[in-house]
PyMOL Python script that loads the backbone (N, CA, C, O; Angstrom):
from pymol import cmd

cmd.read_pdbstr("""\
ATOM      1  N   MET A   1      -7.178 -16.867 -25.406  1.00  0.00           N
ATOM      2  CA  MET A   1      -6.877 -18.077 -24.682  1.00  0.00           C
ATOM      3  C   MET A   1      -5.542 -17.905 -23.962  1.00  0.00           C
ATOM      4  O   MET A   1      -4.606 -17.307 -24.493  1.00  0.00           O
ATOM      5  N   ASN A   2      -5.477 -18.428 -22.771  1.00  0.00           N
ATOM      6  CA  ASN A   2      -4.264 -18.339 -21.971  1.00  0.00           C
ATOM      7  C   ASN A   2      -3.290 -19.435 -22.398  1.00  0.00           C
ATOM      8  O   ASN A   2      -3.622 -20.619 -22.350  1.00  0.00           O
ATOM      9  N   SER A   3      -2.093 -19.039 -22.814  1.00  0.00           N
ATOM     10  CA  SER A   3      -1.117 -20.012 -23.303  1.00  0.00           C
ATOM     11  C   SER A   3      -0.230 -20.578 -22.188  1.00  0.00           C
ATOM     12  O   SER A   3       0.511 -21.534 -22.420  1.00  0.00           O
ATOM     13  N   LYS A   4      -0.294 -20.007 -20.994  1.00  0.00           N
ATOM     14  CA  LYS A   4       0.523 -20.504 -19.887  1.00  0.00           C
ATOM     15  C   LYS A   4      -0.072 -21.773 -19.303  1.00  0.00           C
ATOM     16  O   LYS A   4      -1.287 -21.970 -19.298  1.00  0.00           O
ATOM     17  N   SER A   5       0.800 -22.612 -18.821  1.00  0.00           N
ATOM     18  CA  SER A   5       0.354 -23.814 -18.124  1.00  0.00           C
ATOM     19  C   SER A   5      -0.229 -23.409 -16.781  1.00  0.00           C
ATOM     20  O   SER A   5       0.209 -22.424 -16.187  1.00  0.00           O
ATOM     21  N   PRO A   6      -1.213 -24.160 -16.296  1.00  0.00           N
ATOM     22  CA  PRO A   6      -1.774 -23.828 -14.975  1.00  0.00           C
ATOM     23  C   PRO A   6      -0.742 -24.075 -13.880  1.00  0.00           C
ATOM     24  O   PRO A   6       0.215 -24.827 -14.067  1.00  0.00           O
ATOM     25  N   ILE A   7      -0.947 -23.444 -12.760  1.00  0.00           N
ATOM     26  CA  ILE A   7      -0.040 -23.599 -11.626  1.00  0.00           C
ATOM     27  C   ILE A   7      -0.299 -24.955 -10.975  1.00  0.00           C
ATOM     28  O   ILE A   7      -1.446 -25.330 -10.729  1.00  0.00           O
ATOM     29  N   THR A   8       0.772 -25.677 -10.702  1.00  0.00           N
ATOM     30  CA  THR A   8       0.679 -26.995 -10.079  1.00  0.00           C
ATOM     31  C   THR A   8       0.506 -26.844  -8.566  1.00  0.00           C
ATOM     32  O   THR A   8       0.741 -25.762  -8.027  1.00  0.00           O
ATOM     33  N   PRO A   9       0.101 -27.905  -7.877  1.00  0.00           N
ATOM     34  CA  PRO A   9       0.029 -27.836  -6.407  1.00  0.00           C
ATOM     35  C   PRO A   9       1.388 -27.474  -5.789  1.00  0.00           C
ATOM     36  O   PRO A   9       1.453 -26.732  -4.808  1.00  0.00           O
ATOM     37  N   TYR A  10       2.468 -28.003  -6.371  1.00  0.00           N
ATOM     38  CA  TYR A  10       3.807 -27.645  -5.897  1.00  0.00           C
ATOM     39  C   TYR A  10       4.062 -26.155  -6.118  1.00  0.00           C
ATOM     40  O   TYR A  10       4.666 -25.491  -5.276  1.00  0.00           O
ATOM     41  N   GLY A  11       3.606 -25.643  -7.238  1.00  0.00           N
ATOM     42  CA  GLY A  11       3.737 -24.220  -7.538  1.00  0.00           C
ATOM     43  C   GLY A  11       2.994 -23.354  -6.537  1.00  0.00           C
ATOM     44  O   GLY A  11       3.485 -22.301  -6.130  1.00  0.00           O
ATOM     45  N   TRP A  12       1.804 -23.804  -6.140  1.00  0.00           N
ATOM     46  CA  TRP A  12       1.043 -23.061  -5.132  1.00  0.00           C
ATOM     47  C   TRP A  12       1.765 -23.076  -3.799  1.00  0.00           C
ATOM     48  O   TRP A  12       1.717 -22.093  -3.060  1.00  0.00           O
ATOM     49  N   ALA A  13       2.435 -24.178  -3.480  1.00  0.00           N
ATOM     50  CA  ALA A  13       3.209 -24.247  -2.232  1.00  0.00           C
ATOM     51  C   ALA A  13       4.352 -23.231  -2.261  1.00  0.00           C
ATOM     52  O   ALA A  13       4.631 -22.578  -1.255  1.00  0.00           O
ATOM     53  N   ILE A  14       5.006 -23.101  -3.404  1.00  0.00           N
ATOM     54  CA  ILE A  14       6.085 -22.109  -3.558  1.00  0.00           C
ATOM     55  C   ILE A  14       5.515 -20.713  -3.376  1.00  0.00           C
ATOM     56  O   ILE A  14       6.056 -19.915  -2.611  1.00  0.00           O
ATOM     57  N   LYS A  15       4.421 -20.411  -4.076  1.00  0.00           N
ATOM     58  CA  LYS A  15       3.821 -19.078  -4.000  1.00  0.00           C
ATOM     59  C   LYS A  15       3.352 -18.754  -2.583  1.00  0.00           C
ATOM     60  O   LYS A  15       3.517 -17.628  -2.113  1.00  0.00           O
ATOM     61  N   GLN A  16       2.768 -19.739  -1.903  1.00  0.00           N
ATOM     62  CA  GLN A  16       2.307 -19.521  -0.539  1.00  0.00           C
ATOM     63  C   GLN A  16       3.476 -19.198   0.383  1.00  0.00           C
ATOM     64  O   GLN A  16       3.394 -18.285   1.205  1.00  0.00           O
ATOM     65  N   ARG A  17       4.555 -19.944   0.245  1.00  0.00           N
ATOM     66  CA  ARG A  17       5.726 -19.717   1.100  1.00  0.00           C
ATOM     67  C   ARG A  17       6.359 -18.348   0.829  1.00  0.00           C
ATOM     68  O   ARG A  17       6.775 -17.659   1.760  1.00  0.00           O
ATOM     69  N   LEU A  18       6.429 -17.960  -0.445  1.00  0.00           N
ATOM     70  CA  LEU A  18       6.959 -16.635  -0.778  1.00  0.00           C
ATOM     71  C   LEU A  18       6.097 -15.537  -0.157  1.00  0.00           C
ATOM     72  O   LEU A  18       6.617 -14.533   0.329  1.00  0.00           O
ATOM     73  N   THR A  19       4.776 -15.732  -0.177  1.00  0.00           N
ATOM     74  CA  THR A  19       3.858 -14.764   0.424  1.00  0.00           C
ATOM     75  C   THR A  19       4.082 -14.676   1.930  1.00  0.00           C
ATOM     76  O   THR A  19       4.100 -13.586   2.502  1.00  0.00           O
ATOM     77  N   GLU A  20       4.252 -15.833   2.565  1.00  0.00           N
ATOM     78  CA  GLU A  20       4.512 -15.851   4.011  1.00  0.00           C
ATOM     79  C   GLU A  20       5.803 -15.113   4.344  1.00  0.00           C
ATOM     80  O   GLU A  20       5.915 -14.489   5.400  1.00  0.00           O
ATOM     81  N   MET A  21       6.768 -15.185   3.447  1.00  0.00           N
ATOM     82  CA  MET A  21       8.061 -14.523   3.660  1.00  0.00           C
ATOM     83  C   MET A  21       8.038 -13.061   3.215  1.00  0.00           C
ATOM     84  O   MET A  21       9.029 -12.346   3.369  1.00  0.00           O
ATOM     85  N   CYS A  22       6.904 -12.618   2.664  1.00  0.00           N
ATOM     86  CA  CYS A  22       6.732 -11.240   2.182  1.00  0.00           C
ATOM     87  C   CYS A  22       7.776 -10.874   1.128  1.00  0.00           C
ATOM     88  O   CYS A  22       8.384  -9.805   1.192  1.00  0.00           O
ATOM     89  N   VAL A  23       7.977 -11.760   0.168  1.00  0.00           N
ATOM     90  CA  VAL A  23       8.914 -11.502  -0.925  1.00  0.00           C
ATOM     91  C   VAL A  23       8.257 -11.962  -2.231  1.00  0.00           C
ATOM     92  O   VAL A  23       7.576 -12.987  -2.263  1.00  0.00           O
ATOM     93  N   ASN A  24       8.466 -11.205  -3.293  1.00  0.00           N
ATOM     94  CA  ASN A  24       7.899 -11.622  -4.574  1.00  0.00           C
ATOM     95  C   ASN A  24       8.891 -12.509  -5.321  1.00  0.00           C
ATOM     96  O   ASN A  24      10.056 -12.624  -4.939  1.00  0.00           O
ATOM     97  N   GLN A  25       8.404 -13.135  -6.397  1.00  0.00           N
ATOM     98  CA  GLN A  25       9.228 -14.078  -7.139  1.00  0.00           C
ATOM     99  C   GLN A  25      10.489 -13.424  -7.693  1.00  0.00           C
ATOM    100  O   GLN A  25      11.575 -14.000  -7.615  1.00  0.00           O
ATOM    101  N   LYS A  26      10.352 -12.239  -8.244  1.00  0.00           N
ATOM    102  CA  LYS A  26      11.482 -11.553  -8.859  1.00  0.00           C
ATOM    103  C   LYS A  26      12.576 -11.267  -7.834  1.00  0.00           C
ATOM    104  O   LYS A  26      13.750 -11.545  -8.078  1.00  0.00           O
ATOM    105  N   ASP A  27      12.189 -10.715  -6.692  1.00  0.00           N
ATOM    106  CA  ASP A  27      13.165 -10.392  -5.650  1.00  0.00           C
ATOM    107  C   ASP A  27      13.816 -11.659  -5.094  1.00  0.00           C
ATOM    108  O   ASP A  27      15.025 -11.688  -4.866  1.00  0.00           O
ATOM    109  N   PHE A  28      13.018 -12.700  -4.876  1.00  0.00           N
ATOM    110  CA  PHE A  28      13.551 -13.977  -4.383  1.00  0.00           C
ATOM    111  C   PHE A  28      14.624 -14.493  -5.329  1.00  0.00           C
ATOM    112  O   PHE A  28      15.693 -14.914  -4.889  1.00  0.00           O
ATOM    113  N   CYS A  29      14.345 -14.462  -6.613  1.00  0.00           N
ATOM    114  CA  CYS A  29      15.301 -14.950  -7.611  1.00  0.00           C
ATOM    115  C   CYS A  29      16.574 -14.109  -7.625  1.00  0.00           C
ATOM    116  O   CYS A  29      17.676 -14.651  -7.713  1.00  0.00           O
ATOM    117  N   GLN A  30      16.428 -12.794  -7.539  1.00  0.00           N
ATOM    118  CA  GLN A  30      17.603 -11.921  -7.532  1.00  0.00           C
ATOM    119  C   GLN A  30      18.466 -12.154  -6.302  1.00  0.00           C
ATOM    120  O   GLN A  30      19.692 -12.207  -6.403  1.00  0.00           O
ATOM    121  N   ILE A  31      17.842 -12.291  -5.156  1.00  0.00           N
ATOM    122  CA  ILE A  31      18.575 -12.481  -3.903  1.00  0.00           C
ATOM    123  C   ILE A  31      19.378 -13.780  -3.926  1.00  0.00           C
ATOM    124  O   ILE A  31      20.511 -13.818  -3.447  1.00  0.00           O
ATOM    125  N   HIS A  32      18.793 -14.841  -4.480  1.00  0.00           N
ATOM    126  CA  HIS A  32      19.413 -16.164  -4.411  1.00  0.00           C
ATOM    127  C   HIS A  32      20.068 -16.619  -5.709  1.00  0.00           C
ATOM    128  O   HIS A  32      20.529 -17.757  -5.800  1.00  0.00           O
ATOM    129  N   GLY A  33      20.116 -15.753  -6.709  1.00  0.00           N
ATOM    130  CA  GLY A  33      20.795 -16.084  -7.957  1.00  0.00           C
ATOM    131  C   GLY A  33      20.117 -17.184  -8.754  1.00  0.00           C
ATOM    132  O   GLY A  33      20.782 -17.990  -9.405  1.00  0.00           O
ATOM    133  N   ILE A  34      18.800 -17.215  -8.703  1.00  0.00           N
ATOM    134  CA  ILE A  34      18.023 -18.212  -9.446  1.00  0.00           C
ATOM    135  C   ILE A  34      17.418 -17.528 -10.665  1.00  0.00           C
ATOM    136  O   ILE A  34      16.791 -16.477 -10.526  1.00  0.00           O
ATOM    137  N   PRO A  35      17.587 -18.095 -11.853  1.00  0.00           N
ATOM    138  CA  PRO A  35      16.960 -17.491 -13.030  1.00  0.00           C
ATOM    139  C   PRO A  35      15.434 -17.488 -12.865  1.00  0.00           C
ATOM    140  O   PRO A  35      14.850 -18.526 -12.555  1.00  0.00           O
ATOM    141  N   PRO A  36      14.789 -16.347 -13.067  1.00  0.00           N
ATOM    142  CA  PRO A  36      13.329 -16.273 -12.891  1.00  0.00           C
ATOM    143  C   PRO A  36      12.562 -17.292 -13.723  1.00  0.00           C
ATOM    144  O   PRO A  36      11.519 -17.786 -13.295  1.00  0.00           O
ATOM    145  N   TYR A  37      13.075 -17.608 -14.916  1.00  0.00           N
ATOM    146  CA  TYR A  37      12.358 -18.564 -15.755  1.00  0.00           C
ATOM    147  C   TYR A  37      12.394 -19.964 -15.151  1.00  0.00           C
ATOM    148  O   TYR A  37      11.482 -20.754 -15.395  1.00  0.00           O
ATOM    149  N   ARG A  38      13.425 -20.294 -14.368  1.00  0.00           N
ATOM    150  CA  ARG A  38      13.485 -21.607 -13.724  1.00  0.00           C
ATOM    151  C   ARG A  38      12.444 -21.705 -12.608  1.00  0.00           C
ATOM    152  O   ARG A  38      11.800 -22.741 -12.445  1.00  0.00           O
ATOM    153  N   LEU A  39      12.284 -20.633 -11.849  1.00  0.00           N
ATOM    154  CA  LEU A  39      11.258 -20.630 -10.813  1.00  0.00           C
ATOM    155  C   LEU A  39       9.883 -20.771 -11.462  1.00  0.00           C
ATOM    156  O   LEU A  39       9.031 -21.512 -10.971  1.00  0.00           O
ATOM    157  N   SER A  40       9.677 -20.074 -12.542  1.00  0.00           N
ATOM    158  CA  SER A  40       8.418 -20.174 -13.278  1.00  0.00           C
ATOM    159  C   SER A  40       8.203 -21.590 -13.792  1.00  0.00           C
ATOM    160  O   SER A  40       7.089 -22.111 -13.731  1.00  0.00           O
ATOM    161  N   ASN A  41       9.268 -22.223 -14.303  1.00  0.00           N
ATOM    162  CA  ASN A  41       9.172 -23.613 -14.764  1.00  0.00           C
ATOM    163  C   ASN A  41       8.675 -24.523 -13.643  1.00  0.00           C
ATOM    164  O   ASN A  41       7.828 -25.387 -13.868  1.00  0.00           O
ATOM    165  N   LEU A  42       9.198 -24.326 -12.453  1.00  0.00           N
ATOM    166  CA  LEU A  42       8.792 -25.164 -11.319  1.00  0.00           C
ATOM    167  C   LEU A  42       7.349 -24.876 -10.894  1.00  0.00           C
ATOM    168  O   LEU A  42       6.603 -25.797 -10.562  1.00  0.00           O
ATOM    169  N   ILE A  43       6.964 -23.621 -10.904  1.00  0.00           N
ATOM    170  CA  ILE A  43       5.610 -23.241 -10.500  1.00  0.00           C
ATOM    171  C   ILE A  43       4.568 -23.819 -11.456  1.00  0.00           C
ATOM    172  O   ILE A  43       3.497 -24.257 -11.036  1.00  0.00           O
ATOM    173  N   HIS A  44       4.897 -23.814 -12.744  1.00  0.00           N
ATOM    174  CA  HIS A  44       3.946 -24.280 -13.757  1.00  0.00           C
ATOM    175  C   HIS A  44       4.179 -25.731 -14.174  1.00  0.00           C
ATOM    176  O   HIS A  44       3.407 -26.273 -14.965  1.00  0.00           O
ATOM    177  N   GLY A  45       5.215 -26.357 -13.663  1.00  0.00           N
ATOM    178  CA  GLY A  45       5.478 -27.762 -13.953  1.00  0.00           C
ATOM    179  C   GLY A  45       5.914 -28.035 -15.383  1.00  0.00           C
ATOM    180  O   GLY A  45       5.725 -29.141 -15.890  1.00  0.00           O
ATOM    181  N   THR A  46       6.498 -27.034 -16.039  1.00  0.00           N
ATOM    182  CA  THR A  46       6.891 -27.206 -17.437  1.00  0.00           C
ATOM    183  C   THR A  46       8.280 -27.814 -17.588  1.00  0.00           C
ATOM    184  O   THR A  46       8.649 -28.261 -18.675  1.00  0.00           O
ATOM    185  N   ARG A  47       9.047 -27.833 -16.510  1.00  0.00           N
ATOM    186  CA  ARG A  47      10.387 -28.403 -16.547  1.00  0.00           C
ATOM    187  C   ARG A  47      10.782 -28.800 -15.133  1.00  0.00           C
ATOM    188  O   ARG A  47      10.396 -28.138 -14.170  1.00  0.00           O
ATOM    189  N   LYS A  48      11.548 -29.873 -15.003  1.00  0.00           N
ATOM    190  CA  LYS A  48      11.912 -30.348 -13.670  1.00  0.00           C
ATOM    191  C   LYS A  48      12.910 -29.447 -12.965  1.00  0.00           C
ATOM    192  O   LYS A  48      12.746 -29.165 -11.778  1.00  0.00           O
ATOM    193  N   ALA A  49      13.938 -28.988 -13.664  1.00  0.00           N
ATOM    194  CA  ALA A  49      14.956 -28.092 -13.092  1.00  0.00           C
ATOM    195  C   ALA A  49      15.422 -28.587 -11.724  1.00  0.00           C
ATOM    196  O   ALA A  49      15.355 -27.862 -10.732  1.00  0.00           O
ATOM    197  N   GLU A  50      15.894 -29.830 -11.687  1.00  0.00           N
ATOM    198  CA  GLU A  50      16.245 -30.494 -10.429  1.00  0.00           C
ATOM    199  C   GLU A  50      17.200 -29.693  -9.548  1.00  0.00           C
ATOM    200  O   GLU A  50      16.998 -29.602  -8.337  1.00  0.00           O
ATOM    201  N   ARG A  51      18.234 -29.114 -10.148  1.00  0.00           N
ATOM    202  CA  ARG A  51      19.219 -28.363  -9.347  1.00  0.00           C
ATOM    203  C   ARG A  51      18.547 -27.220  -8.599  1.00  0.00           C
ATOM    204  O   ARG A  51      18.754 -27.041  -7.398  1.00  0.00           O
ATOM    205  N   PHE A  52      17.746 -26.456  -9.318  1.00  0.00           N
ATOM    206  CA  PHE A  52      17.087 -25.308  -8.695  1.00  0.00           C
ATOM    207  C   PHE A  52      15.944 -25.752  -7.778  1.00  0.00           C
ATOM    208  O   PHE A  52      15.642 -25.086  -6.788  1.00  0.00           O
ATOM    209  N   ARG A  53      15.316 -26.870  -8.109  1.00  0.00           N
ATOM    210  CA  ARG A  53      14.238 -27.390  -7.269  1.00  0.00           C
ATOM    211  C   ARG A  53      14.770 -27.695  -5.864  1.00  0.00           C
ATOM    212  O   ARG A  53      14.154 -27.312  -4.869  1.00  0.00           O
ATOM    213  N   ARG A  54      15.901 -28.375  -5.788  1.00  0.00           N
ATOM    214  CA  ARG A  54      16.494 -28.689  -4.477  1.00  0.00           C
ATOM    215  C   ARG A  54      16.852 -27.402  -3.724  1.00  0.00           C
ATOM    216  O   ARG A  54      16.601 -27.283  -2.525  1.00  0.00           O
ATOM    217  N   GLN A  55      17.439 -26.449  -4.442  1.00  0.00           N
ATOM    218  CA  GLN A  55      17.833 -25.182  -3.814  1.00  0.00           C
ATOM    219  C   GLN A  55      16.607 -24.436  -3.280  1.00  0.00           C
ATOM    220  O   GLN A  55      16.623 -23.931  -2.157  1.00  0.00           O
ATOM    221  N   ILE A  56      15.560 -24.371  -4.078  1.00  0.00           N
ATOM    222  CA  ILE A  56      14.345 -23.660  -3.672  1.00  0.00           C
ATOM    223  C   ILE A  56      13.679 -24.357  -2.498  1.00  0.00           C
ATOM    224  O   ILE A  56      13.192 -23.700  -1.578  1.00  0.00           O
ATOM    225  N   GLU A  57      13.653 -25.695  -2.524  1.00  0.00           N
ATOM    226  CA  GLU A  57      13.072 -26.439  -1.405  1.00  0.00           C
ATOM    227  C   GLU A  57      13.805 -26.143  -0.104  1.00  0.00           C
ATOM    228  O   GLU A  57      13.177 -26.000   0.945  1.00  0.00           O
ATOM    229  N   GLU A  58      15.125 -26.053  -0.167  1.00  0.00           N
ATOM    230  CA  GLU A  58      15.904 -25.747   1.034  1.00  0.00           C
ATOM    231  C   GLU A  58      15.663 -24.309   1.488  1.00  0.00           C
ATOM    232  O   GLU A  58      15.462 -24.061   2.677  1.00  0.00           O
ATOM    233  N   LEU A  59      15.682 -23.363   0.552  1.00  0.00           N
ATOM    234  CA  LEU A  59      15.516 -21.958   0.906  1.00  0.00           C
ATOM    235  C   LEU A  59      14.129 -21.652   1.461  1.00  0.00           C
ATOM    236  O   LEU A  59      13.982 -20.826   2.362  1.00  0.00           O
ATOM    237  N   LEU A  60      13.111 -22.326   0.918  1.00  0.00           N
ATOM    238  CA  LEU A  60      11.736 -22.066   1.344  1.00  0.00           C
ATOM    239  C   LEU A  60      11.263 -23.045   2.413  1.00  0.00           C
ATOM    240  O   LEU A  60      10.127 -22.962   2.880  1.00  0.00           O
ATOM    241  N   ASN A  61      12.142 -23.974   2.800  1.00  0.00           N
ATOM    242  CA  ASN A  61      11.806 -24.981   3.800  1.00  0.00           C
ATOM    243  C   ASN A  61      10.557 -25.758   3.385  1.00  0.00           C
ATOM    244  O   ASN A  61       9.637 -25.956   4.179  1.00  0.00           O
ATOM    245  N   LEU A  62      10.546 -26.191   2.127  1.00  0.00           N
ATOM    246  CA  LEU A  62       9.458 -27.012   1.607  1.00  0.00           C
ATOM    247  C   LEU A  62       9.835 -28.477   1.761  1.00  0.00           C
ATOM    248  O   LEU A  62      11.020 -28.811   1.786  1.00  0.00           O
ATOM    249  N   PRO A  63       8.837 -29.358   1.866  1.00  0.00           N
ATOM    250  CA  PRO A  63       9.160 -30.792   1.950  1.00  0.00           C
ATOM    251  C   PRO A  63       9.857 -31.240   0.674  1.00  0.00           C
ATOM    252  O   PRO A  63       9.475 -30.826  -0.421  1.00  0.00           O
ATOM    253  N   LEU A  64      10.861 -32.071   0.803  1.00  0.00           N
ATOM    254  CA  LEU A  64      11.579 -32.572  -0.350  1.00  0.00           C
ATOM    255  C   LEU A  64      10.665 -33.481  -1.149  1.00  0.00           C
ATOM    256  O   LEU A  64       9.967 -34.332  -0.598  1.00  0.00           O
ATOM    257  N   SER A  65      10.682 -33.285  -2.458  1.00  0.00           N
ATOM    258  CA  SER A  65       9.798 -34.098  -3.301  1.00  0.00           C
ATOM    259  C   SER A  65      10.563 -35.194  -3.988  1.00  0.00           C
ATOM    260  O   SER A  65       9.980 -35.977  -4.738  1.00  0.00           O
TER     261      SER A  65
END
""", "prot")
cmd.dss("prot")
cmd.show_as("cartoon", "prot")
cmd.util.cbc("prot")
cmd.orient("prot")
């Protein structure tokens, strides 16, 4: 059984934008100083991580939620 939470629609938007930018999650996090687990939290909806959410929305040009 898969213990991970499913990817949220917001998470798919993040993944789609990263794909459009031709960068993977790990590299994106390293470049911008974001802990990889926080990006994962946002993708799977397991934690709000408001500070990083705002930063990621700005960096990926996603609509503010």
